[in-house]
NUDREN-792911 format. One record per residue: residue number from 0; residue in one letter; x negated, y, z negated of N, C-alpha, C in turn. Coordinates in Angstrom, 2 decimals. Atoms other than C-alpha are relative to their C-alpha. Layout:
% NUDREN-792911
NODE	NUM	a	X	Y	Z	X	Y	Z	X	Y	Z
...
% end
This chain:
% NUDREN-792911
NODE	0	m	1.01	-0.18	-0.99	4.28	12.13	1.57	0.43	-0.39	1.45
NODE	1	v	-0.36	0.21	-1.43	4.32	12.20	5.37	-1.15	-0.87	0.48
NODE	2	l	1.01	0.86	-0.72	2.51	9.40	7.26	0.23	-0.01	1.44
NODE	3	y	-0.09	-0.07	-1.45	1.86	9.87	10.95	-0.53	-1.07	0.75
NODE	4	q	0.36	1.23	-0.83	1.74	6.83	13.29	-0.68	0.70	1.25
NODE	5	f	0.51	-0.56	-1.14	-0.80	7.90	15.89	0.24	-0.70	1.17
NODE	6	h	-0.31	0.75	-1.28	-0.01	5.17	18.33	1.35	0.13	0.49
NODE	7	t	-1.28	-0.13	-0.58	3.64	5.84	18.46	0.48	1.41	-0.13
NODE	8	r	-0.40	-1.33	0.25	3.72	9.49	17.44	1.20	0.34	-0.78
NODE	9	k	-1.15	-0.20	0.83	6.40	8.90	14.85	-0.49	0.13	-1.43
NODE	10	f	0.33	-0.27	1.48	6.56	9.56	11.10	0.75	-1.01	-0.83
NODE	11	d	-0.50	0.69	1.09	7.11	7.65	8.07	-0.12	0.85	-1.27
NODE	12	f	-0.04	-0.79	1.18	7.88	9.04	4.67	-0.14	-0.94	-1.28
NODE	13	v	0.13	0.66	1.25	6.89	7.89	1.18	0.78	0.93	-0.97
NODE	14	v	-0.80	-0.98	0.81	9.72	9.36	-0.99	-0.07	-0.60	-1.48
NODE	15	i	0.33	0.63	1.35	8.51	8.78	-4.62	0.00	1.27	-0.98
NODE	16	p	0.18	-1.07	1.08	9.01	10.92	-7.76	-1.47	0.32	-0.32
NODE	17	p	1.38	-0.39	0.14	5.73	12.78	-8.26	-0.56	-0.72	-1.32
NODE	18	s	0.39	0.69	1.21	5.59	11.39	-11.87	-0.32	-1.51	0.09
NODE	19	e	0.34	1.46	-0.36	5.75	7.81	-10.60	-1.36	-0.09	0.80
NODE	20	l	1.23	0.11	-0.93	3.10	8.42	-7.99	-1.20	0.25	-0.89
NODE	21	l	1.19	-0.42	0.84	0.77	10.15	-10.56	-0.33	-1.19	-0.94
NODE	22	a	0.17	1.17	0.92	1.22	7.17	-12.99	-0.57	-1.18	0.72
NODE	23	r	0.59	1.14	-0.74	0.30	4.64	-10.24	-1.58	0.47	0.34
NODE	24	y	1.43	-0.31	-0.11	-2.84	6.70	-9.37	-0.91	-0.11	-1.21
NODE	25	d	0.66	0.11	1.28	-3.70	6.98	-13.02	-0.42	-1.40	-0.35
NODE	26	e	0.19	1.53	0.33	-3.49	3.15	-13.37	-1.04	-0.39	0.92
NODE	27	l	1.03	0.42	-0.96	-5.65	2.66	-10.29	-1.33	0.57	-0.25
NODE	28	r	1.39	-0.61	0.16	-8.45	5.08	-10.93	-0.09	0.76	-1.30
NODE	29	g	0.20	-0.84	1.13	-7.96	6.68	-14.29	0.53	1.35	0.27
NODE	30	k	-0.36	-1.40	-0.27	-6.97	10.30	-14.83	-1.12	0.69	0.70
NODE	31	s	1.09	-0.74	-0.72	-8.70	12.61	-12.50	0.69	1.23	0.53
NODE	32	h	-0.54	-1.24	-0.62	-8.31	16.22	-11.08	0.19	-0.14	1.43
NODE	33	k	-0.10	0.23	-1.52	-8.79	14.89	-7.53	0.62	-1.34	0.33
NODE	34	i	-0.53	1.30	-0.36	-6.71	12.18	-5.94	-0.36	-0.16	1.59
NODE	35	q	0.28	0.48	-1.35	-8.04	10.47	-2.81	0.73	-1.13	0.36
NODE	36	s	-0.91	1.10	-0.22	-5.63	8.10	-1.23	0.03	-0.43	1.52
NODE	37	y	-0.24	0.48	-1.34	-5.23	5.87	1.83	1.28	-0.85	-0.05
NODE	38	v	-1.22	0.69	0.06	-1.74	4.81	2.44	0.30	-0.53	1.36
NODE	39	w	-0.19	0.66	-1.34	-0.96	2.29	5.15	1.50	-0.54	-0.02
NODE	40	v	-1.07	0.66	-0.24	2.19	0.96	6.61	-0.29	-0.93	1.06
NODE	41	t	0.31	1.18	-0.74	1.83	-2.54	8.05	1.02	-0.25	1.12
NODE	42	n	-1.13	0.41	-0.95	3.57	-4.03	11.06	1.14	-0.77	-0.54
NODE	43	q	-1.15	0.72	0.61	5.63	-6.03	8.68	0.88	1.02	-0.83
NODE	44	g	-0.82	-0.87	0.54	6.96	-2.91	7.34	-0.24	0.26	-1.55
NODE	45	r	0.43	-0.18	1.38	5.14	-2.95	3.97	-0.81	1.38	-0.13
NODE	46	c	0.92	-1.13	0.15	3.47	0.14	2.51	-0.97	-0.19	-1.26
NODE	47	w	1.08	0.30	0.93	0.30	0.07	0.58	-0.93	1.23	-0.20
NODE	48	e	1.09	-0.93	0.25	-2.16	2.38	-1.23	-1.24	-0.93	-0.01
NODE	49	t	1.11	0.88	-0.17	-5.36	0.85	0.05	-1.44	0.50	-0.43
NODE	50	r	1.29	-0.47	0.31	-8.21	3.04	-1.09	-0.67	-0.77	-1.10
NODE	51	g	0.69	0.73	0.93	-10.87	1.01	-2.91	0.18	-1.55	0.10
NODE	52	l	-0.15	1.38	-0.04	-9.74	-2.39	-1.79	-1.24	-0.75	0.68
NODE	53	q	1.09	0.68	-0.56	-12.29	-5.04	-0.94	0.40	-0.67	1.39
NODE	54	k	-0.22	0.53	-1.41	-12.69	-6.52	2.62	1.07	-1.07	0.01
NODE	55	d	-0.90	1.08	-0.08	-10.72	-9.64	1.72	1.35	0.38	-0.36
NODE	56	e	-1.33	-0.48	0.36	-7.94	-7.72	0.14	0.64	0.77	1.17
NODE	57	v	-0.44	-0.68	-1.13	-7.72	-5.55	3.20	0.64	-0.94	0.98
NODE	58	q	-0.50	1.07	-0.84	-7.33	-8.69	5.25	1.29	-0.48	-0.50
NODE	59	e	-1.23	0.49	0.36	-4.61	-9.88	3.09	1.13	0.98	0.21
NODE	60	v	-1.00	-0.98	-0.47	-2.78	-6.56	3.51	0.51	-0.08	1.50
NODE	61	c	-0.33	0.25	-1.40	-3.06	-7.08	7.21	0.76	-1.24	0.25
NODE	62	d	-0.54	1.31	-0.27	-1.92	-10.67	7.08	1.34	-0.07	-0.65
NODE	63	g	-1.29	0.06	0.78	1.06	-9.78	4.78	0.00	-0.92	-1.21
NODE	64	t	-0.05	0.82	1.15	-0.09	-11.88	1.92	-0.57	0.61	-1.38
NODE	65	y	0.36	-0.79	1.14	-1.44	-9.19	-0.45	1.07	0.27	-1.04
NODE	66	e	-0.91	-0.43	1.13	0.34	-8.53	-3.81	-0.52	0.79	-0.97
NODE	67	d	0.39	-0.78	1.17	-0.08	-5.75	-6.22	1.07	0.94	-0.30
NODE	68	v	-1.25	-0.93	0.29	2.86	-3.98	-7.90	-0.39	1.42	-0.02
NODE	69	i	0.36	-1.45	-0.10	0.85	-0.81	-8.41	-0.39	0.57	1.22
NODE	70	r	0.34	-0.56	-1.27	-0.34	-0.34	-4.98	1.05	-0.21	0.97
NODE	71	d	-1.32	0.11	-0.83	3.04	-1.52	-3.41	0.80	1.13	0.04
NODE	72	l	-0.81	-1.20	-0.21	4.83	1.56	-2.17	1.18	-0.26	0.87
NODE	73	t	-0.95	0.44	-0.95	7.21	-0.30	0.04	1.39	0.50	-0.28
NODE	74	s	-1.46	-0.34	0.40	10.45	0.38	-1.89	0.23	1.59	0.07
NODE	75	y	-0.09	-1.46	-0.19	9.60	4.15	-1.44	-0.05	0.31	1.37
NODE	76	l	0.19	-0.44	-1.34	9.01	4.04	2.29	1.39	0.26	0.68
NODE	77	n	-1.16	-0.60	-0.54	11.62	6.06	3.94	1.25	-0.09	-0.71
NODE	78	a	-1.11	0.21	1.00	13.88	5.84	0.89	0.58	1.25	-0.52
NODE	79	w	-0.72	-1.38	0.22	15.79	9.11	1.23	1.07	-0.25	-1.02
NODE	80	p	-1.26	0.10	0.90	18.11	9.54	-1.72	1.29	0.28	0.60
NODE	81	f	-1.22	-0.47	-0.61	20.69	11.01	0.53	0.36	-0.77	1.23
NODE	82	s	-0.45	0.72	-1.25	20.78	8.24	3.25	0.62	-1.17	-0.44
% end
């Protein structure tokens, strides 16, 4: 996935095997023919799938205190296999 930073006009990439990404979406929302996703990169350099989070969870993502192994995509952020 390509993520565009509007304020810096730079790009981030989530480099994840499609089967792993689909397994995470299935875990979050069940099997579906449509996938709607919000992926954020925080100022701390963490990457999260945030669709459906409650207000307090969103605040935790912003504060850097949120934890959820299914939603955490940080290990795939700009993780090019050839770099």
